[in-house]
C-alpha positions as CSV (number, residue, x, y, z in Angstrom):
1,M,-31.6,-131.0,16.2
2,S,-33.7,-133.6,14.4
3,T,-35.3,-136.6,16.3
4,T,-37.2,-137.9,13.4
5,P,-35.6,-140.9,11.7
6,K,-34.0,-140.0,8.4
7,R,-33.3,-142.3,5.5
8,L,-29.6,-142.4,4.8
9,A,-27.7,-143.9,1.8
10,F,-24.0,-144.9,2.1
11,F,-21.3,-145.5,-0.4
12,G,-17.8,-146.8,0.6
13,A,-19.1,-147.9,4.0
14,T,-16.9,-151.0,4.1
15,G,-14.1,-148.5,4.8
16,D,-14.0,-147.4,8.4
17,T,-14.8,-143.7,8.0
18,A,-18.2,-144.0,6.4
19,G,-18.6,-147.4,8.2
20,H,-18.5,-145.7,11.6
21,A,-21.0,-143.1,10.3
22,L,-23.3,-146.0,9.2
23,A,-22.9,-147.7,12.6
24,A,-23.8,-144.5,14.4
25,A,-26.9,-144.1,12.2
26,L,-28.1,-147.6,12.9
27,R,-27.6,-147.2,16.6
28,A,-29.9,-144.1,16.3
29,N,-32.5,-146.2,14.5
30,H,-32.2,-144.5,11.1
31,P,-33.2,-146.7,8.1
32,C,-30.2,-147.0,5.8
33,T,-29.2,-148.4,2.5
34,A,-25.6,-149.1,1.5
35,L,-23.8,-150.2,-1.7
36,A,-21.1,-152.9,-1.2
37,R,-19.3,-155.2,-3.5
38,N,-19.1,-157.7,-0.7
39,A,-22.2,-157.6,1.5
40,S,-20.8,-160.1,4.1
41,K,-17.7,-158.0,4.5
42,L,-19.8,-154.9,5.3
43,Q,-22.0,-157.0,7.7
44,D,-18.9,-158.3,9.5
45,S,-17.4,-154.8,9.7
46,L,-20.6,-153.5,11.3
47,A,-20.7,-156.4,13.7
48,S,-17.1,-155.5,14.8
49,K,-18.5,-152.0,15.6
50,G,-21.2,-153.4,17.8
51,I,-24.1,-153.5,15.4
52,D,-25.8,-156.9,15.8
53,A,-27.4,-159.0,13.1
54,A,-30.9,-158.2,14.3
55,T,-30.3,-154.4,14.0
56,Q,-28.8,-154.8,10.6
57,S,-31.7,-156.9,9.4
58,R,-34.2,-154.4,10.7
59,L,-32.7,-151.2,9.5
60,L,-30.1,-151.8,6.8
61,T,-30.7,-152.7,3.1
62,I,-27.5,-153.7,1.3
63,T,-27.3,-153.5,-2.5
64,Q,-24.5,-155.8,-3.7
65,G,-22.7,-154.2,-6.6
66,D,-20.2,-151.7,-7.9
67,I,-20.2,-148.0,-7.8
68,R,-19.9,-147.9,-11.6
69,D,-23.1,-149.9,-12.1
70,P,-25.8,-147.4,-12.6
71,S,-28.6,-149.8,-11.6
72,A,-26.9,-150.7,-8.4
73,V,-26.3,-147.0,-7.5
74,Q,-29.9,-146.2,-8.4
75,Q,-31.2,-149.1,-6.2
76,T,-29.2,-147.8,-3.3
77,L,-30.8,-144.4,-3.7
78,T,-34.4,-145.7,-3.9
79,P,-36.5,-144.4,-2.3
80,T,-34.8,-141.1,-2.3
81,P,-32.8,-140.6,0.9
82,D,-32.6,-137.5,3.0
83,T,-28.8,-137.7,3.1
84,I,-26.1,-139.5,1.1
85,I,-22.8,-140.2,2.7
86,S,-19.8,-141.2,0.5
87,G,-16.6,-142.4,1.9
88,M,-15.3,-143.7,-1.4
89,G,-11.5,-143.8,-1.8
90,A,-8.6,-145.7,-3.2
91,T,-8.2,-149.2,-1.6
92,S,-5.5,-150.5,-3.9
93,I,-2.2,-148.6,-4.2
94,Y,1.2,-149.6,-5.4
95,L,4.7,-148.1,-5.7
96,S,5.2,-146.3,-9.0
97,P,8.5,-146.0,-10.9
98,N,7.6,-142.3,-11.4
99,P,9.7,-140.4,-8.8
100,L,7.4,-137.4,-9.1
101,A,4.4,-139.5,-7.9
102,P,5.8,-142.6,-6.2
103,I,2.4,-143.8,-4.9
104,A,-0.1,-144.7,-7.6
105,M,-3.6,-146.2,-7.5
106,H,-5.0,-149.1,-9.5
107,D,-8.3,-147.1,-9.7
108,A,-7.0,-143.6,-10.2
109,S,-10.4,-141.9,-10.6
110,I,-12.5,-143.8,-8.1
111,C,-13.7,-140.7,-6.1
112,T,-14.5,-138.7,-9.3
113,D,-16.3,-141.6,-10.9
114,A,-18.2,-142.4,-7.8
115,T,-19.4,-138.8,-7.4
116,R,-20.5,-138.7,-11.0
117,A,-22.4,-142.0,-10.7
118,I,-24.2,-140.8,-7.5
119,L,-25.2,-137.5,-9.0
120,A,-26.5,-139.2,-12.2
121,A,-28.5,-141.7,-10.1
122,V,-29.9,-138.9,-7.9
123,S,-31.0,-137.0,-11.0
124,A,-32.9,-140.1,-12.2
125,S,-34.4,-140.9,-8.8
126,T,-35.6,-137.4,-8.0
127,E,-36.9,-136.5,-11.5
128,G,-40.2,-134.7,-11.0
129,S,-39.8,-134.6,-7.2
130,K,-39.1,-131.7,-5.0
131,K,-37.1,-133.8,-2.6
132,K,-33.3,-133.2,-2.9
133,P,-30.9,-135.1,-0.7
134,L,-27.9,-133.6,1.0
135,L,-24.6,-135.1,-0.2
136,I,-21.7,-135.5,2.3
137,V,-18.3,-136.6,1.0
138,V,-15.2,-137.5,3.0
139,S,-12.2,-135.9,1.4
140,T,-8.8,-134.8,2.8
141,T,-6.8,-131.8,3.8
142,G,-3.9,-130.9,1.6
143,I,-6.0,-130.0,-1.4
144,P,-5.9,-126.2,-1.7
145,S,-9.3,-124.5,-2.0
146,P,-9.3,-121.4,-4.2
147,G,-8.2,-118.3,-2.2
148,C,-8.0,-120.3,1.1
149,P,-5.1,-120.7,3.5
150,R,-3.0,-123.9,3.9
151,D,-4.9,-126.5,5.9
152,V,-2.1,-128.8,6.9
153,P,1.0,-128.4,9.0
154,L,4.0,-127.1,7.0
155,L,5.9,-130.3,7.5
156,Y,3.1,-132.3,5.8
157,L,3.5,-130.4,2.5
158,P,6.2,-132.8,1.0
159,L,4.2,-135.8,2.0
160,Y,0.9,-134.5,0.6
161,K,2.3,-132.9,-2.6
162,W,4.7,-135.7,-3.5
163,L,3.9,-139.0,-1.9
164,L,0.1,-138.7,-1.9
165,H,-0.2,-136.8,-5.2
166,A,-2.3,-139.4,-7.0
167,P,-5.2,-139.9,-4.5
168,H,-5.3,-136.2,-3.9
169,A,-5.5,-135.4,-7.6
170,D,-8.6,-137.6,-7.8
171,K,-10.3,-136.0,-4.8
172,A,-9.4,-132.5,-6.1
173,V,-11.4,-133.3,-9.3
174,M,-14.2,-134.6,-7.2
175,E,-14.3,-131.4,-5.1
176,T,-14.2,-129.2,-8.2
177,E,-17.2,-130.9,-9.8
178,L,-19.2,-130.9,-6.6
179,R,-18.5,-127.2,-6.0
180,K,-19.8,-126.4,-9.5
181,E,-22.8,-128.7,-9.0
182,V,-24.2,-126.5,-6.2
183,S,-22.8,-123.1,-7.1
184,E,-23.8,-122.7,-10.8
185,S,-27.2,-121.6,-11.9
186,G,-29.8,-124.1,-13.0
187,E,-31.5,-127.2,-11.6
188,K,-29.6,-128.8,-8.7
189,R,-29.4,-132.5,-8.2
190,V,-28.7,-132.2,-4.5
191,R,-29.8,-129.6,-2.0
192,G,-26.2,-129.1,-0.8
193,V,-22.8,-130.6,-0.4
194,V,-20.8,-130.9,2.8
195,D,-17.1,-131.6,2.0
196,V,-15.4,-133.1,5.1
197,K,-11.7,-132.7,4.8
198,A,-10.0,-134.9,7.4
199,T,-6.3,-134.7,8.1
200,L,-4.1,-137.9,8.1
201,L,-6.5,-140.7,9.1
202,T,-5.6,-143.4,11.7
203,S,-7.2,-146.5,13.0
204,G,-8.2,-147.2,16.6
205,A,-10.5,-145.8,19.2
206,G,-9.6,-142.1,18.7
207,I,-10.3,-139.4,21.2
208,G,-14.1,-139.2,20.7
209,W,-16.0,-137.2,18.2
210,E,-16.9,-134.5,20.7
211,K,-13.3,-133.7,21.3
212,V,-12.0,-133.3,17.7
213,R,-11.3,-129.8,16.4
214,F,-12.9,-128.5,13.2
215,G,-12.7,-125.4,11.1
216,S,-13.7,-124.1,7.7
217,E,-11.7,-123.9,4.5
218,R,-11.2,-120.2,5.1
219,K,-10.2,-120.8,8.7
220,P,-9.0,-124.4,8.9
221,A,-8.2,-126.4,12.0
222,L,-4.5,-127.5,11.6
223,G,-3.5,-130.8,13.1
224,W,-1.5,-134.0,12.5
225,T,-4.0,-136.9,12.6
226,V,-7.6,-137.9,13.3
227,A,-9.2,-141.3,13.8
228,R,-11.5,-142.7,11.2
229,K,-14.0,-143.6,14.0
230,D,-14.0,-140.0,15.2
231,V,-14.6,-138.6,11.7
232,G,-17.4,-141.0,10.9
233,E,-19.2,-140.4,14.2
234,W,-18.6,-136.6,13.9
235,V,-20.3,-136.7,10.4
236,F,-23.3,-138.4,11.8
237,E,-23.6,-136.5,15.1
238,R,-23.0,-133.0,13.9
239,V,-24.2,-133.0,10.3
240,V,-27.0,-135.6,10.3
241,R,-28.3,-135.6,13.9
242,L,-27.6,-132.0,15.0
243,G,-27.9,-130.5,11.6
244,E,-25.1,-128.0,12.2
245,L,-24.2,-128.2,8.5
246,G,-26.1,-129.0,5.4
247,G,-28.2,-125.9,5.0
248,G,-27.6,-125.8,1.2
249,G,-24.9,-124.9,-1.3
250,W,-21.2,-125.7,-0.8
251,E,-19.9,-126.2,2.8
252,C,-16.5,-127.4,3.6
253,V,-15.1,-128.4,7.0
254,T,-11.6,-129.4,8.1
255,I,-11.3,-131.9,11.0
256,T,-8.4,-133.0,13.1
257,N,-7.4,-134.0,16.6
């Protein structure tokens, strides 16, 4: 367990999953940076989670910008953080006339593009340095890992394979690229990747991060829902604070109530 403050960088923290991880980090007095298109929206979101303006001013640096702006991403990663947490995901969806994929996204490659932008900025910011950050991404169950068992209840398969095909396809590409990033030979841009696959996300207080169940991709925890608050706090407490994951390479965890 680490008691030394770590520098953390956040992407997608206006969304509640990464937002709760950011709030937990600030409560624990870790210096943080975050990229946000709307800085006041992120500040208001953190205030609703109990993080007052003084704490935000003391510990949080917000870069206002877009994930596809290389300079904004680079600024968020300067100085090089110990850990990067990305909760990027689709925020704008619509009903598609395609019966095979009825839910479509206005930004169909947001997770993939965000990951590529983060890795490119990491490569630039750590050039000539031995310091490599850990990258944590929030993904979803329902995306089969090679050679691994089903990680969702059987009744979820129609929902995940049909209704949520578009956002899952984006996250699947993201996972494939991240797996290659840390498994292939050659210079690594990050010291490891922790892929957090949450089951169907809900809002509200949740049951508490200590009570959620988790498993691996080869022995997944099957369940129906999990609160964004529980996932975000679990990520901070178990991966960042306790250091139970993040030793290097590719690590995948499934999380559910």
